[in-house]
Structure formats: C-alpha cells, structure tokens
N, C-alpha and C positions, 0 to 999 in steps of 0.2 A: 480668525477663529473665535467663535462665540462660545463663551463659557456661561452657563445658566446659573450655577451655584455661586452666589455673590461672595461667600467666604473664600472660595477658591479663586474667583476672578480678581479679588483684591489682594491676594497673597503675594508678597514680594519674593517670588521664586529666585533662588540662588543669590540672594542679596549679599551674603557674606563673601561670595566669590567676586561679585562686582566691586565690593569695597576693598578687596585684597589686590594690590597691584600686580601680583604674580600671574594672574590669569587674564589672558587677552579677552577684552569685551566681546569680540566677534565670536569666540568659542563659547563664552558664557551665554551669549544671545542664542546660539544654536542649541545649547543645553536647555535653556528656558523654553524654546520652541518645542523640543521633545516632550517636556513635561506638560505643556499646554495641549499638545496633540493627544497625549495620554488622557488628560482630563476630558477632552472632547470625545474621545473614543469611549471612555467610561460612561459619559452622559448619553451617548448615542446607543451604545450596546447594552447598557445596564447589566453587568455581569450578575448571574444568578447566585454565584457562590464564590468562595475563595479560589477554587481551582480556575474558574473563568477569569477572575481578576488577575491571577498570577500569569495567565497567558498574555494578557495585555501589558502588564508591568514588565515581564521578561522581554517582550518584543521591544519595549521602550529602552530597556537596559542594553539590548543589542545595538540600538542606535547610539547610545553613549559609548559603547565599545568602539564603534566606527568613528566617533568624533575625535578620539585620541590621535595625536600626531606629534611631530617634533616641537610644535608650538604649544600644545596643550596636553599635559600629562596629568591624568587623574590620580593624584597621590593622596596622602592621608587627609588633608584638610578638605579637598574636593570630594573625596570618597565619602567622608562623613556628612558633608553638606548634601550631596546628591541622595544618599540613603535617607537622610532626614526628610527630604522632599517627597520621596516615594512613600514614606511612612505618613506624612501629612496628608497626601492624596488619599491613601487607603482609609485613614481615619475620617477625612472629610466626606467621603462617599459611603460611610457606614460600615466599613470593614474593620471594626475594632480588634478583631482576633487575628488580623493579618500578621504574618511573621516577616519582619523586615528583611531577613536573610533570604527568604523565599521570594519576596517581591523582586529582588535584584540577583537572583540565583545565577543568571547567565552572564554576570559581569566578568570581565577579565582585567579589572582594575582593583 
C-alpha cells in the first residue's frame, strides 16, 4: 500500500502497543494495516468535508471492532493509542476540526 504523504508514511503507527508486551504483534500488525488502508482511502477519495471523513474513519473503526478476540482486547491503553492514531490521521490530512469521538463513533471498545 503506497502512502503519498511522507509525514504519514513515516509515522510509527501503534508504536506504544508494539513496545508493550501485553499486545500480540500479529494483532497490532493488523491494526496498523487498518490505519494504513484508511490513509490510502483518504488519499484516493479525498473526502470533501468532515462528514465524508467520518464515513471513512468509522468504517476503519468497524475493522478494529472485528479485530478483537480472546487474544486481543482493546482496553484502556489500546483504546487511547488507537484514538490518538485516528486523530493524527485527521490532522495530517487537513481536518483540524475533526472530533476524535466522532472519528471512532462506531467503536465497541
């Protein structure tokens, strides 16, 4: 997956979860892939406004919902880290007014 925005391409997505032994790397890898796919969708579709961005971020949030299982529980630390990544993505693509809670409104974690 090719990300054109160099700041986004160089960003260490979910780095805190990789450093924390509690989270299996395979699950964190899948989460990172979700975030990178979101970035690729934003670059490809160029959402015209916040409402269009929220459609994309909430779809990615649904993917995180599906990622949870007995080996990967999205609890407080992961929840905060994932939310911060969605916020970073919104900011990086020029959506400074995005509401982090709306970005991840469809979460069940």
